[in-house]
N, C-alpha and C positions, 0 to 999 in steps of 0.2 A: 505493499498501499505505501502513497504516496503521499502528501502531504503540505498543499503548493496552494493555500488556500489562502496564507493573510498579503495581503495590501503590503506591494511593493514600498522603502521608501521614496518619500516626497522628495523630487526631485526641485529643484530653485524657479521663479517663475521665470521663465524667457522675457524681452528684457522689450520694449514697446517694436523698436523695430526689428523683430530676428519673428518669422513669423511662426506659428506655435509649431510644436514640434508635441508626436507622440511621445509620450509619457515609458511609454511601456512598451516591449516586442517580445510577446511569447509564441515560438519556432517551435511547433512541434513535427515532430518527425517517424512518421512509423511504416512498418512492412509486417510482413506473415503477424496475427494475430492482433493488428491495430486497429481494429478498428469497433471492436470491442472493450479496449485493455481506453483504447478513447475516448467511447461514448461513455466511460464510466468514469474520467476525471472529469471532463468539461461537464459534470451532468452534476459533477458537485462542487462547481463552482455558482458565488452566485448571478441574477444578474448587475447587468453591471461595475460589474470586473474591469480596476483600472485599467485593461491592456486592450492593445489588438494581439488575435490569435492569427496563426497561418497555417495548418495544418496540413503536410506535404506527405499526403499517403501513396505509397506502392498503387499502381491502380490502370488497367488498361485505360485506353479512352474510352468517353462516352459514359464513365461510371460517374463522373465528378457529383453531377447535379444533382443522382441518387442517395449517395453518401448525403449529401449536405441534406437534405430532404431526411432518411429516419437520423442522421444527431440530431436535426430539429428535433425530431420524438423527445429529446432527452435530458438537452441543452435549452436554461433560461433563457439566453444570450443570439440576438438574432445569429443565423450559422446560412452563406450563404456562395457560391466560387463565384473570386477570388477573379472582375476582371480588372477595367483599364477605367473603372469609380472611384475614388476616392474610399480609401478603411476610414474605419474610425470606432475607438477602443469601444468594448463593448462586445466586439463582433467578435465572430469565428466566420475565419474566411478555410476555403478548400482550396490549395495553388493549387487548377491543372496541369497538364503531359507538356499541351501544346505549344508552351514560349519559355521564355524565364523573364521574372519580372522581376523589377525593378521599385524601389518604396520608400519616397523622397523625408522627411521632413515633415513636411503636413502632412502626410499621409496621401499623397500625390503616387498613379499608381501608371510603368507603365511599360508595356510587355514588346519583347522584344526575341528575335527565332533564336534559335542553335545555333551558334558557328556552327560545333560539333554534336550532334548527338547525345547526350549520354548515355550511358549504359542501363542508369538506375532512370524509368518514368511517373510522376515525376523525379527531381533529384532533390532531395534533402539537402549533399555538399553545394547543390545551386542557389540553394533560398538560406542558409546558412552562413555563407561567406558573404551573400550579398546585406546579411541584415547587420551579419556582423560588420562587414566596413563600412554602412551610415548608419547602426547604433549604439555600435561598441556594447561599453558598460551597463544600457539603457535593454537589454535582450537576456532573456533568460532563454533557454534552447530545452526541450528532453523529447528523451529520443523513447520512443518504444518497443517491442519488441521488431524483432526479425533474422535473415538468414544474411540480407543482403549486407553488402562492402562498405555500402554507403550511409552517411555523417559524419564519419573518423574525421576527413580534412574538415567539415563544416564549424567539425563542432573543435577543435584545434584553433579556427579563428577565434571563432565568440570566446573560447576563455583568453588564447591572445590579447586580444581586443579589451580584458576586462569585464564581459558579458558573463554568463554562472551554464553551467551545463550537468542538467540534472539525467537520470534514468530508470526504465523499469524496474522495480525487482527484478533480476534473472530470473527467481525461482515461480515469477505470475506472467514469465511470455510461456509463449505460443513457442515461437523457436529467440532463447539469447543471443546468439549469433551478432546482433547489430550494438544491441548492446555491451557485452562482452567488448568490440573491438572499441568503439567510444570509450570505452574506461579504462584499458586499456592505455 
C-alpha cells in the first residue's frame, strides 16, 4: 500500500510578471497490472487534489479513451485523455501513444511527432524526462508494476532534477520488473 494522500508543501507565489505555474505534477507510469493499481491509488485521493496527474499506461492505441472512462468510475477528479488543451490541477490526464507531449509552466500542452518511435508506447521515459526538464522539484513520479524496461531513464532524470520517485510495493505487483529496475 502506498500513502500519498498528503498535500505537497506550499510553493512561493509567482510574482505579478510571471505566468501562473502548475504547483505540482504527478507523473504515473504503469504497464502490466497498472489499471487496477492506478485506479486504487487515484480512487483514494480527494477531489481537487492540488496537482495535475499525467498517466502513462502501456496500451494499444485506441484504448486510451476507454481507460479514462473506466478510471472516471472510481476517481473523484475529472479524468480525460490528454490533448492540446491546457491541463489543470485537480485533473487526471491519460497520455495517448500517438505523439510526444510537452507541457508548459502555465499548463499549455503541445504534441510533437516522435523523432524515433519509442520502444514502449506510450513512453513513460518520454513523459518523465519532459516533466523533469520543465518542472524539476515540483514533480513526483510514481511507477506501478510491469515487465517493461520503460521508466528507468526518466526516473533518474526526475531525481536529478530534484523531484521524487515513488514505486508500487513489489509484492503487490502483477509483475515487478519495472518497479525493481527503477528502484535499482
